[in-house]
Every structure is written in structure tokens, then in C-alpha cells.
C-alpha positions, 0 to 999 in steps of 0.5 A: 118443214110444213107444207105451206113453206114448201109451197111458198119456196117452190112457187118462188123458185118457179117465179125466179126461173121464169123471170130468168128465162124472160131475161136470157131467152129473148127469142120467146115473146111471152105476150103471145107464146106459151111459157112452155116454149122456153123448154125447147132451147139449150136451157130448156131443162131450167123450164122443166125444173120450174114446172116441177117446182110449180107442181110441188107447190100445188101439191103442198098447197093441195095437201095443206088445204085438204088437211086444214079446211074441213068443209066439203069445198075445202076438200074439193079445193085440195083435190083440185090443187093435187090434180093441177099439180099432176098437170104441172109435173107432166108439163115438166117431164114432157116438152111441148112441140114448137108452137106452129106444129100441126096436130097430126105432126105432134110428138107423143111428148108434145101431146102429153104436154098439151093434154096436161095443160088442158 
């Protein structure tokens, strides 16, 4: 399977799981709360999988861009996609803290998650 197919299938998986979370977890309001909050509930493992799928999508697309665009900008774009993938993998592995957690009370997992998003 080529990298573009992997990227597309992974991105579609991310979108489907996120849409499912919007339907089944009505306690989270995505208009003002980050989607990372979905990872804190009983079905949080689904959000972890979706972040990993998004990381896989970014990785595959970054590899495709790096291999197929021969310009300097193409190479830089591919590398930036791979860096974005690392952030998504970290977000999938390390859950965020609840939204109102003060910086001095953040867990290691929440700190890593927040750093990966930045």
C-alpha cells in the first residue's frame, strides 16, 4: 500500500472517530474545549487511537512529500509533516489534564500532551 493511501485511510479514521465522539460524548463542547478532552472519559482510548491515526496520516504524507517533491520547500514540508506526526503520536500516548488544571498542578502526562500540541 502506498503512503498516500495510508495517509488518506488514517485521516478518514481520525475524522470518523472524532465524529463518533461528538455524538456519544455530549459533555464536551468542541466549540470551546479542545478535542483532547475526549481522551479523559470512559471511551478515552478511542481518542488516543484517533490521535495515533492522525500521526500515522501525517507521517505517511510527510514521507510522500519528502520523496516526491524535489524542491527545497518540498523537503522542508515533508520534514515539518513528520514533526507534526510526532506531536500527534505524543498526544495519543499522553492524555491531557482537565481544562481548568492550573499549570503548577499539571501531571507529567498533561505536560507532555500540552507540549506536543505547541
